[in-house]
DODREN-333742 format. One record per residue (C-alpha): residue number from 0; y, z, x. Coordinates in nm, 4 decimals. Example, Ala and Ser with C-alpha at 12.3 -4.5 7.8 and 13.67 -1.06 7.14 Angstrom:
BEGIN
(0; (-0.4500; 0.7800; 1.2300))
(1; (-0.1060; 0.7140; 1.3670))
% end
This chain:
BEGIN
(0; (0.8659; -0.2473; 1.7388))
(1; (0.8615; -0.1931; 1.3607))
(2; (0.8799; 0.1802; 1.2889))
(3; (0.6136; 0.1656; 1.0223))
(4; (0.3070; -0.0204; 1.1379))
(5; (0.0821; 0.1056; 0.8613))
(6; (0.0096; -0.1075; 0.5513))
(7; (0.1296; 0.1798; 0.3328))
(8; (0.1168; 0.5569; 0.3224))
(9; (-0.1768; 0.5516; 0.0802))
(10; (-0.3921; 0.2659; 0.2232))
(11; (-0.7214; 0.3488; 0.3837))
(12; (-0.6926; 0.2518; 0.7515))
(13; (-0.9694; 0.0146; 0.8637))
(14; (-0.8437; -0.0235; 1.2179))
(15; (-0.6128; 0.2261; 1.3935))
(16; (-0.4657; 0.1809; 1.7392))
(17; (-0.2664; 0.4485; 1.9063))
(18; (-0.1081; 0.4035; 2.2464))
(19; (-0.3529; 0.1228; 2.3243))
(20; (-0.2937; -0.0233; 2.6715))
(21; (-0.5032; -0.2784; 2.8682))
(22; (-0.4435; -0.3466; 3.2325))
(23; (-0.6123; -0.6131; 3.4484))
(24; (-0.5268; -0.4944; 3.7973))
(25; (-0.1451; -0.4835; 3.8158))
(26; (-0.1062; -0.6968; 3.5017))
(27; (-0.0335; -0.5143; 3.1755))
(28; (-0.1895; -0.7357; 2.9047))
(29; (-0.1340; -0.4984; 2.6208))
(30; (0.1433; -0.2382; 2.6507))
(31; (0.1110; 0.0868; 2.4514))
(32; (0.0852; -0.0494; 2.1027))
(33; (0.0448; 0.1491; 1.7784))
(34; (-0.0971; -0.0330; 1.4694))
(35; (-0.2783; 0.0460; 1.1440))
(36; (-0.4575; -0.2251; 0.9578))
(37; (-0.5503; -0.1428; 0.5995))
(38; (-0.8853; -0.1712; 0.4402))
(39; (-0.9090; -0.5071; 0.2571))
(40; (-0.6030; -0.6426; 0.4377))
(41; (-0.5616; -0.9971; 0.5837))
(42; (-0.3731; -0.9149; 0.9044))
(43; (-0.2594; -1.1785; 1.1582))
(44; (-0.1707; -1.1219; 1.5205))
(45; (0.0674; -1.3941; 1.6119))
(46; (0.2369; -1.4856; 1.9426))
(47; (0.2587; -1.7351; 2.2265))
(48; (-0.0233; -1.7851; 2.4818))
(49; (-0.0597; -1.4856; 2.7084))
(50; (0.1146; -1.2411; 2.4753))
(51; (-0.1887; -1.0061; 2.4443))
(52; (-0.3100; -1.0892; 2.0936))
(53; (-0.6557; -1.2066; 2.1983))
(54; (-0.6937; -0.9121; 2.4317))
(55; (-0.6089; -0.6784; 2.1437))
(56; (-0.8689; -0.8559; 1.9260))
(57; (-1.1342; -0.8298; 2.1973))
(58; (-1.0667; -0.4547; 2.2345))
(59; (-1.1228; -0.4098; 1.8640))
(60; (-1.4445; -0.6132; 1.8951))
(61; (-1.5686; -0.4123; 2.1971))
(62; (-1.5589; -0.7130; 2.4262))
(63; (-1.2882; -0.5353; 2.6386))
(64; (-1.2274; -0.1593; 2.6671))
(65; (-0.8800; -0.0024; 2.6550))
(66; (-0.7372; 0.1271; 2.9740))
(67; (-0.5866; 0.4064; 2.7683))
(68; (-0.5274; 0.4996; 2.4082))
(69; (-0.7300; 0.5586; 2.0962))
(70; (-0.9042; 0.2893; 1.8929))
(71; (-1.0574; 0.3927; 1.5566))
(72; (-1.2435; 0.1955; 1.2904))
(73; (-1.2446; 0.3848; 0.9572))
(74; (-1.1386; 0.6994; 1.1445))
(75; (-1.4297; 0.6901; 1.3953))
(76; (-1.3354; 0.6578; 1.7638))
(77; (-1.4957; 0.3392; 1.8962))
(78; (-1.2838; 0.2614; 2.2087))
(79; (-1.5805; 0.3028; 2.4454))
(80; (-1.8591; 0.1782; 2.2229))
(81; (-2.0269; -0.1604; 2.2877))
(82; (-1.9885; -0.4417; 2.0235))
(83; (-2.3266; -0.3811; 1.8613))
(84; (-2.2269; -0.0219; 1.7880))
(85; (-1.9148; -0.1215; 1.5923))
(86; (-1.8999; -0.2280; 1.2246))
(87; (-1.7305; -0.5529; 1.3126))
(88; (-1.8178; -0.9205; 1.3767))
(89; (-1.6208; -1.1864; 1.5488))
(90; (-1.5731; -1.5614; 1.4710))
(91; (-1.4646; -1.7636; 1.7700))
(92; (-1.2801; -2.0910; 1.7897))
(93; (-1.5794; -2.2787; 1.9386))
(94; (-1.8203; -2.1461; 1.6700))
(95; (-2.0991; -2.0915; 1.9356))
(96; (-2.3812; -2.2178; 1.7129))
(97; (-2.7224; -2.2686; 1.8723))
(98; (-2.7814; -2.6450; 1.8659))
(99; (-3.1679; -2.6222; 1.8739))
(100; (-3.1836; -2.3916; 1.5686))
(101; (-3.1357; -2.4893; 1.2094))
(102; (-2.8592; -2.3307; 1.0006))
(103; (-3.0866; -2.0666; 0.8465))
(104; (-3.1965; -1.9482; 1.1910))
(105; (-2.8383; -1.9614; 1.3249))
(106; (-2.7105; -1.7452; 1.0424))
(107; (-2.9994; -1.5050; 1.0610))
(108; (-3.0053; -1.4718; 1.4424))
(109; (-2.8243; -1.1391; 1.4483))
(110; (-3.0518; -0.9933; 1.1870))
(111; (-3.3615; -1.0917; 1.3834))
(112; (-3.2155; -0.9225; 1.6907))
(113; (-3.1835; -0.6054; 1.4762))
(114; (-3.5494; -0.6522; 1.3733))
(115; (-3.4649; -0.6755; 1.0077))
(116; (-3.7654; -0.7683; 0.7884))
(117; (-3.8189; -1.1345; 0.7241))
(118; (-3.7889; -1.1095; 0.3489))
(119; (-3.4522; -0.9281; 0.3778))
(120; (-3.3287; -1.1855; 0.6345))
(121; (-3.4093; -1.4688; 0.3968))
(122; (-3.2232; -1.2961; 0.1153))
(123; (-2.9174; -1.2072; 0.3220))
(124; (-2.8974; -1.5559; 0.4857))
(125; (-2.9076; -1.7094; 0.1353))
(126; (-2.6273; -1.4789; 0.0168))
(127; (-2.4124; -1.5569; 0.3247))
(128; (-2.4592; -1.9345; 0.2824))
(129; (-2.3669; -1.8977; -0.0829))
(130; (-2.0442; -1.7132; 0.0166))
(131; (-1.9345; -2.0104; 0.2234))
(132; (-2.0614; -2.2708; -0.0337))
(133; (-2.3261; -2.4246; 0.1949))
(134; (-2.6524; -2.3095; 0.0265))
(135; (-2.8043; -2.6545; 0.0580))
(136; (-2.7481; -2.6863; 0.4338))
(137; (-2.9971; -2.4289; 0.5597))
(138; (-3.2468; -2.6718; 0.7121))
(139; (-2.9959; -2.8916; 0.8899))
(140; (-2.9003; -2.8670; 1.2602))
(141; (-2.5440; -2.7943; 1.3659))
(142; (-2.4856; -3.1499; 1.4905))
(143; (-2.5576; -3.2720; 1.1394))
(144; (-2.2545; -3.0880; 1.0008))
(145; (-1.8858; -3.1620; 1.0037))
(146; (-1.6396; -2.9465; 1.1941))
(147; (-1.5370; -2.7688; 0.8769))
(148; (-1.8994; -2.7039; 0.7794))
(149; (-1.9760; -2.5686; 1.1295))
(150; (-1.6814; -2.3369; 1.0920))
(151; (-1.8151; -2.2018; 0.7635))
(152; (-2.1632; -2.1476; 0.9248))
(153; (-1.9929; -1.9425; 1.1959))
(154; (-1.8375; -1.7380; 0.9191))
(155; (-2.1663; -1.6961; 0.7385))
(156; (-2.3301; -1.5798; 1.0638))
(157; (-2.0669; -1.3118; 1.1022))
(158; (-2.0714; -1.2065; 0.7318))
(159; (-2.4538; -1.1783; 0.7155))
(160; (-2.4320; -0.8548; 0.9177))
(161; (-2.2061; -0.7109; 0.6468))
(162; (-1.9229; -0.6026; 0.8781))
(163; (-1.6501; -0.3683; 0.7560))
(164; (-1.3982; -0.5723; 0.9599))
(165; (-1.4145; -0.9425; 1.0392))
(166; (-1.2387; -1.0549; 1.3501))
(167; (-1.1309; -1.4200; 1.3817))
(168; (-1.0089; -1.5640; 1.7156))
(169; (-0.8225; -1.8925; 1.6399))
(170; (-1.1186; -2.0016; 1.4240))
(171; (-0.9330; -2.3096; 1.2915))
(172; (-0.7970; -2.4339; 1.6199))
(173; (-1.0613; -2.7066; 1.6613))
(174; (-1.0049; -2.8633; 1.3177))
(175; (-0.7820; -3.1578; 1.2337))
(176; (-0.4643; -3.0775; 1.0334))
(177; (-0.5850; -3.1726; 0.6844))
(178; (-0.9145; -2.9769; 0.7189))
(179; (-0.7281; -2.6910; 0.8771))
(180; (-0.5044; -2.6567; 0.5754))
(181; (-0.8060; -2.6684; 0.3409))
(182; (-0.9903; -2.4039; 0.5424))
(183; (-0.6750; -2.1748; 0.5334))
(184; (-0.7034; -2.1617; 0.1583))
(185; (-1.0797; -2.1149; 0.1594))
(186; (-1.0609; -1.8342; 0.4172))
(187; (-0.8016; -1.6478; 0.2176))
(188; (-1.0040; -1.6863; -0.1059))
(189; (-1.3186; -1.5646; 0.0706))
(190; (-1.1375; -1.2628; 0.2122))
(191; (-1.0139; -1.1611; -0.1358))
(192; (-1.3575; -1.1991; -0.2814))
(193; (-1.5205; -0.9917; -0.0104))
(194; (-1.2563; -0.7271; -0.0105))
(195; (-1.2956; -0.6486; 0.3637))
(196; (-1.0344; -0.6488; 0.6411))
(197; (-0.9752; -0.9745; 0.8270))
(198; (-0.7938; -0.9531; 1.1647))
(199; (-0.6899; -1.3072; 1.2466))
(200; (-0.5502; -1.4144; 1.5839))
(201; (-0.3454; -1.7300; 1.5889))
(202; (-0.0484; -1.9009; 1.7685))
(203; (0.0202; -2.1132; 1.4581))
(204; (0.3130; -1.9668; 1.2750))
(205; (0.2643; -2.1584; 0.9517))
(206; (-0.0960; -2.0504; 0.9444))
(207; (0.0014; -1.6802; 0.9769))
(208; (0.2750; -1.7108; 0.7112))
(209; (0.0424; -1.8814; 0.4683))
(210; (-0.2641; -1.6614; 0.4986))
(211; (-0.1609; -1.3145; 0.5852))
(212; (-0.0729; -1.0004; 0.3909))
(213; (0.1098; -0.8800; 0.7102))
(214; (0.1808; -1.0270; 1.0510))
(215; (0.2106; -0.8520; 1.3872))
(216; (0.4325; -1.0464; 1.6319))
(217; (0.3436; -0.9929; 1.9973))
(218; (0.5121; -1.0916; 2.3176))
(219; (0.4455; -0.9848; 2.6811))
(220; (0.1859; -0.7330; 2.5657))
(221; (0.4193; -0.5617; 2.3168))
(222; (0.4039; -0.5445; 1.9386))
(223; (0.7565; -0.6470; 1.8352))
(224; (0.7429; -0.6435; 1.4562))
(225; (0.4802; -0.5717; 1.1820))
(226; (0.5735; -0.6816; 0.8360))
(227; (0.4771; -0.9056; 0.5448))
(228; (0.5417; -1.2776; 0.6061))
(229; (0.8605; -1.2856; 0.3974))
(230; (1.0172; -0.9979; 0.5904))
(231; (0.9197; -1.1481; 0.9236))
(232; (1.0848; -1.4771; 0.8274))
(233; (1.3889; -1.3402; 0.6434))
(234; (1.4559; -1.0224; 0.8508))
(235; (1.3351; -1.0664; 1.2074))
(236; (1.3994; -0.7604; 1.4239))
(237; (1.5233; -0.9495; 1.7302))
(238; (1.6074; -1.2876; 1.8713))
(239; (1.2558; -1.3604; 1.9989))
(240; (1.1002; -1.3159; 1.6565))
(241; (1.3749; -1.5186; 1.4860))
(242; (1.3225; -1.8021; 1.7356))
(243; (0.9416; -1.7845; 1.7332))
(244; (0.8852; -1.7858; 1.3513))
(245; (0.9657; -2.1183; 1.1931))
(246; (1.2534; -2.3452; 1.2834))
(247; (1.5909; -2.1822; 1.3251))
(248; (1.9435; -2.2182; 1.4554))
(249; (2.0882; -1.9276; 1.6502))
(250; (2.4658; -1.9337; 1.6370))
(251; (2.5995; -1.7010; 1.9037))
(252; (2.9065; -1.4883; 1.8578))
(253; (3.0499; -1.1417; 1.8609))
(254; (3.1049; -0.8655; 1.6041))
(255; (3.4758; -0.8749; 1.5306))
(256; (3.4836; -0.6083; 1.2595))
(257; (3.2430; -0.4247; 1.0259))
(258; (3.2016; -0.7411; 0.8155))
(259; (3.3024; -1.0352; 1.0300))
(260; (3.1320; -1.2226; 1.3156))
(261; (3.3396; -1.4531; 1.5337))
(262; (3.1288; -1.7477; 1.6564))
(263; (3.1793; -1.8848; 2.0079))
(264; (3.3985; -2.1697; 1.8734))
(265; (3.6314; -1.9201; 1.7045))
(266; (3.4986; -1.9697; 1.3503))
(267; (3.4890; -1.6415; 1.1582))
(268; (3.2094; -1.5775; 0.9023))
(269; (3.1691; -1.2799; 0.6715))
(270; (2.8558; -1.0861; 0.7728))
(271; (2.7751; -0.7191; 0.7619))
(272; (2.5893; -0.6627; 1.0857))
(273; (2.5772; -0.2841; 1.1056))
(274; (2.6505; -0.3186; 1.4786))
(275; (2.9368; -0.1909; 1.6891))
(276; (3.2508; -0.4061; 1.7197))
(277; (3.2261; -0.6248; 2.0274))
(278; (2.8466; -0.6510; 2.0145))
(279; (2.7012; -0.9848; 2.1213))
(280; (2.4942; -1.1305; 1.8371))
(281; (2.3027; -1.4360; 1.7180))
(282; (2.3434; -1.5481; 1.3604))
(283; (2.0143; -1.6876; 1.2131))
(284; (2.0627; -2.0037; 1.0159))
(285; (1.7391; -2.1690; 0.9013))
(286; (1.7699; -2.5497; 0.8806))
(287; (1.6731; -2.5533; 0.5109))
(288; (1.9446; -2.2999; 0.4214))
(289; (2.2272; -2.5274; 0.5328))
(290; (2.3712; -2.8371; 0.3702))
(291; (2.5763; -3.1242; 0.4983))
(292; (2.8872; -3.2564; 0.3237))
(293; (3.1976; -3.4563; 0.3979))
(294; (3.4327; -3.2972; 0.6448))
(295; (3.5983; -2.9753; 0.5095))
(296; (3.3893; -2.9992; 0.1840))
(297; (3.2826; -2.6428; 0.1109))
(298; (3.2357; -2.4253; -0.1943))
(299; (3.3619; -2.0707; -0.2634))
(300; (3.1260; -1.8118; -0.1201))
(301; (3.0211; -2.0347; 0.1658))
(302; (3.0749; -2.0374; 0.5459))
(303; (3.1013; -2.3616; 0.7367))
(304; (3.1327; -2.5237; 1.0780))
(305; (3.2391; -2.8815; 1.1553))
(306; (3.0348; -3.1273; 1.3597))
(307; (2.9078; -3.4772; 1.4148))
(308; (2.5692; -3.6279; 1.3225))
(309; (2.3869; -3.6874; 1.6494))
(310; (2.0407; -3.8020; 1.5275))
(311; (1.8175; -3.8235; 1.2160))
(312; (1.4453; -3.7481; 1.1973))
(313; (1.2508; -3.8765; 0.8971))
(314; (0.9667; -3.6414; 0.7922))
(315; (0.8638; -3.8097; 0.4666))
(316; (0.9345; -3.5159; 0.2331))
(317; (1.2465; -3.4200; 0.4228))
(318; (1.5270; -3.5481; 0.6506))
(319; (1.6323; -3.3423; 0.9514))
(320; (1.9841; -3.4048; 1.0839))
(321; (2.0785; -3.2957; 1.4380))
(322; (2.4443; -3.1941; 1.4173))
(323; (2.6620; -3.1573; 1.7350))
(324; (2.9081; -2.8679; 1.7093))
(325; (3.1782; -2.7912; 1.9618))
(326; (2.9442; -2.5643; 2.1671))
(327; (2.5908; -2.6440; 2.0608))
(328; (2.3658; -2.8571; 1.8366))
(329; (2.1949; -2.7384; 1.5194))
(330; (1.9398; -2.8780; 1.2758))
(331; (1.9881; -2.9188; 0.8998))
(332; (1.6858; -2.9999; 0.6844))
(333; (1.7421; -3.1602; 0.3491))
(334; (1.4870; -3.2571; 0.0856))
(335; (1.4187; -3.6282; 0.0754))
(336; (1.5264; -3.7060; -0.2828))
(337; (1.5533; -4.0588; -0.4295))
(338; (1.8967; -4.2082; -0.4554))
(339; (2.0550; -3.9440; -0.2349))
(340; (2.3176; -4.0736; 0.0067))
(341; (2.2081; -4.0273; 0.3639))
(342; (2.4391; -3.9413; 0.6479))
(343; (2.4597; -4.1641; 0.9559))
(344; (2.4770; -4.0939; 1.3294))
(345; (2.8373; -4.0547; 1.4419))
(346; (2.9530; -3.9381; 1.1011))
(347; (3.1881; -3.6348; 1.1017))
(348; (3.0526; -3.3733; 0.8653))
(349; (3.0786; -3.0084; 0.7642))
(350; (2.7680; -2.7886; 0.7739))
(351; (2.7887; -2.5105; 0.5108))
(352; (2.5728; -2.2291; 0.3904))
(353; (2.5948; -1.9434; 0.1382))
(354; (2.7087; -1.6114; 0.2817))
(355; (2.3766; -1.4496; 0.1935))
(356; (2.1692; -1.7285; 0.3534))
(357; (2.1963; -1.5959; 0.7106))
(358; (2.0814; -1.2924; 0.9017))
(359; (2.1908; -1.1498; 1.2387))
(360; (2.0167; -1.0025; 1.5413))
(361; (2.1645; -0.8367; 1.8447))
(362; (2.1887; -1.0289; 2.1716))
(363; (2.2346; -1.3841; 2.2885))
(364; (2.0193; -1.6290; 2.4778))
% end
């Protein structure tokens, strides 16, 4: 786990978790995690299904209680408080709008349950709909709205209660790709305008990288790394994080000296690992950081391995080459530029990369 889970030493902590553990019988869903989420931060919890991210969000929301540990919101212990006693609101993937109520009543439902005066409800519902740019939809029913509009109404219903922290559990999961991308931008813009903390659970790596100020990577109930998106991508702390975030090639080898790694095929590459001689390592080579050239064609300051083109995948804006090496296959992604010569299956090539284009993590698969 990252040694410094706080946003910064001076940031006000909106959500603070210390030693939080959640067990369901003999199953440990969340395992002793520490985490600080700053006031006004867009924070993403990212990981595969069953990693514990949603359980963590539900504990912050009050929908689950920790088995042990401390859970504070703005320095107030809330670990045993019910959801309605916490300054948070949650937006779920399925929106959970009431089909028989119009949008005004859907958005104002929570305020009516709190017995807020009608005049204030009207004002606050209007403000919430204005925030999500749907002021003219108040008298429609949910089934008269698109998926993206329903998602915004779910946001408005959460924001109308003026939470200090907004929790979002895969809120874009039901949208098609194009609308999902549009809503990512809108959500981030809205969060900046409101200035409150968003805690966003997703399994979509690109979504987390695009939207978040920081990302927490979870696996098997543990928080493995907490860092800004660039650090997560460029400097993963272990093989799991490297393999989970984005596309990557993991070239296995051993530390030969303080500044050389010997790959399994015997190729030696200059790389300062900071690890003991003899350590098993995986060199992280992102597909977009490598280039393909004619056999033995490399520039000074580069490392290289020889291989054969196995297959080609056309992505429109890019071409991905699958290259067979002596001991594994790797991917190389090149921009699809006009008039560029394409390589063909069966062609013998050299895959090269700048010395500074790779990172290394301890361990092998």
